[in-house]
N, C-alpha and C positions, 0 to 999 in steps of 0.2 A: 347403684340404680335399683336393685332388688329391694333394699331396705327402704328406699323412698316410696315405692309402690306399696310396701307393707304398711307404712305410716298412713298412706291415703286410705287403705282398707280399714285401718284400725280406728281412725279418728271418728268420733261421734260428736257432732256439734249442732246446736239449734238454739232455741230461745223460748221464753215464756210466751205462749200463744193465746190469743183471745178465744173464748168459747161463745161469744155473742152470736156467731154465725152458726153455731151448733157443733157438738162434739165431732160429728162426722166430717166436718170441713177442715179440721185441724191437720190431718195428715197431708192433704194437698197443699195447704198454706205453708206447711213446713218445708216440703220439697221445693215449692215455688220460691221460697226465700233462700234456698241453697243449703237447707239443713237436712239432717237425717235423724234427729231426736228432738224432743220437745218436753216442755212442762206446761201444765194447765191447772187452773183452779177447778175443783169439782162442782163449784157453784159460785154464785156471787160472793166474793170474799168479805164484804162489809155487812153481811147480814147473818143472823143466827138461823135463818131458814135455809133448808136444803132439801131437795126432793130427788128421789131415785130416777134415773133415766128409764124410759120405756124399753121394753124388749126390742122393739123395732129400731130405736135409736142406738142401743148398744150393739145390735147385730150389724147395723150399717157402719158404725164406727170401726168395728172389727174387719168388715169387708174393705174399707178404705185403708186401714193399716196394712193389710195384705197387698192391696193394689199398688200402694206406693212403697212397699217393701221396707217398712219401718219396723224393726224388731220390738216386740212388746217389752222385752227385758231392758230396753234402753229408753223408756219413756216414764214420765213421772207426774204425779199430782202434788200440788202444794196446798196445804190446809188454809182455811180462812183466817183473816187478820184478827178476828175477835177471840180466837181460842187462846186461853192461858192455862196450861195444865199445872202451873205452879201457884195459881191464885190462892191466897188464904181465905178468900170469900167463898163460902160454900155454894152460893147460888151460881156464881161465875164458874166455879170449878165443875159443878155438875152439868151446866150447860155446855161447857167446853168438852167434857168427856162425851156427852150425848152427840154433839155435832161431829166430833172426831170419828166416832163410830159410824155415823151416817156417811161421812166422807169415805171411810174405809169400804163401806158397802157399795158406794158409787164406783170406787176403784175396781172392786171385785167384778161388778157387772160389766164394766168397760173392758176388763182384762188387763188393767194397769197394775203392775205388781208393787209399786212403791208410793207411799204417801209421806211427803216431806213436812216436818213440823218443827217450829222453834220450840225448844224445851219449855220456855216460859219465864215469867218474872215473878219473884217472890214479893214484889212491891213493898218491901220493908219488913217482911216477916222473918227474914234471914234465909241464908242458903240451905241450911239443913232442913228446915221446914219445907221450903220450896222443892228441894230434891225429893223428899218423901212423898209429896203430893204428885210430882211428875211420875214417879215410879208407880204409885197407886193407880194413876190415870192410865198409864201404858199397860199395866196388867189387866185393867178392865177392857181395854181395847183388844189386847191380844187374845183374851179368852172369848171375845164376842165375834171378832172378825178373823176367821181362820186362815185366810190366804194372802193377806197383804202385809208387806214388810214396812215398818216405820223407819223413816230416815230422820235422824236427829241432826239439825243444822246448827253449826257453830254460829254464835251471835256476837254482836258488839257488846263490850263490857259497860253497859249503861242501864240505868233504870231498874236495877235489881235483876237484870237478866242472868240466867243460869245457862252455862254451856259455851262460855267464851274461850275455854281452853280445851285441848284434847283430853286432858286428865278429867275435867268435869264431865265430859261426854262419856268417858270410860266408867266413871263412878255410877252413872245411870245404867249403862249397859250391863255392868257386872252384877247388879242386884235385881233386875227384872226377872220375872218368872220364865220368860222365853228369850234369852239373850240372842239366840240364833236368828230371831226375827226383828232385831234392831240393827240398823246400819247407820251410815253417816253421810251427810252432805257437807262439803267444804265450800264456804263462801269466801271469795278472795277479798272483798271489801271488808266484811266483818272480821276476817282474820287479820287484815292490815290494821284495823282499829285496835285489835287486841295485841298488836306488837309482832305478829308473824310477818317478817319481811321476806317477800318472795322476789325481790328485785335483784338478789344476788344468788349465785350458785350455792354458797354456804347456807344462806337462809332457807332455801328450798330443801336442802339436805337435812337441816335441823327439823323442819316441819315434817318431812316424810319419816324421819327417825322417831319423832315424838308420836306420830300416828301409829307407826308399827309397834312401838313399845306400849302405847296406851290401849289400843283395841284391835290392832292388826290392820294393815293397809287394805286388805281384801274387803274390809267393811265399807270403804269409801265408794259409794255407788254413783255419786253425781258431784260435779263441781259447778257452782254458780260463778260464772265469769263476770265480775263487776269491778270496774276501776273505782277509786275512792276520791271523793271530794275533800277528804281530810288527810293530813300527813300521818305518817306511821305512829301508832300508839295513841291517837286522839279518837275517842269513842263517839264519833258523830253519826255513824250509820247513814251515810248519804252516798248512794251509788252514782257513779259517773260513767260516761261512755268510754269504751276501751281506748286507751291512749291519751285521753284528755284529763286524767286525774293524776294523783301522786304515784300510782304504780307505773303508769305510762307504758308506751309500746315496748321500750327496752325491758321493763320488768316482766311484762307478759311474754315477750319473746324468750326470756330466760326461763320462766315458770313452765311454759308450754313445751319447752325442749326436752323435758324429762320424760323418759319412756313410761315411768309409773303414772304420770299425769295423763299421757296420751292414751292409756288404757281405760280411762274413766270418761264417761260422757260429759261434755261441757254445755252448759245452758246459760245463755245471756239473760240477765235481769236488769239491764241498763235502761236509762231513760228512753222510753219507747219512741220509735221513729215511725213515720207514716208508711214506710215501705216494709213494715214487719221485720225489721232487722236484716234485710237483705244486704245492705251496704256494710253493716257491722259484721255479719257473718263472713262476708268476703274479706273484710279487713283482718279479722282474726286468722283466717286461712293464710292470708299473705304473710303474716308474722312468722309462720313456720314453713313458708315456701311451698304451700299447696297450690297457690295460683300465682 
């Protein structure tokens, strides 16, 4: 019985929440949906434009975080869709770095310690060239934004993407100027695309072992909980609602049963529902017996 209550206290679960109502509304929306953690965009993700929040907005956001007792160390920002730190095109690369830095400043003002980013796509220039440009971009960010940790998210192995294996993520981490400020997000759909099978106990153990050997499991700060519309090893990158894809309820019940996974915040990025993930958060909780 004691271990059950420890699990309840340990679990951090939430979803990607909209900012259209204002940053300061996110904590309440999160709690109302049954969550205690969240991810947001720092600005409209489909534009190169981003502005810093006012002091009033930032202070109110922090007041609401405290009111709803959501710990700052368990919330996240996700960078905009246009950013490509591996781009071989100088104009796109420079715009990507500039926008990432602005996003980092937004995180800093809000008090959010983590900015999640897809490493990028080399778009045909080759992995070595793409890797070099990612590292250069991250170094620019790290020397300009002093307080925010970058989370590298594993991606689907398609379109020249870099970072679809734990080893590739480690290759980036190992050569940046400040590796202590680079951590990892594991996306279950992207990992399934890349052949990481979390539907069996052995598959999860292999994944955790690879993480530990590659960069240390302590670096994994967030898990994107997404089912997959594609079967194992097919790089489609299409998220599905939990239990409705190829990972399925059984697969997630297995994955979420591991204590190492329960120590990491879970954030849903599944096809959005009108209830702001309320039903889906409850469904995930039911898979591990929390409700």
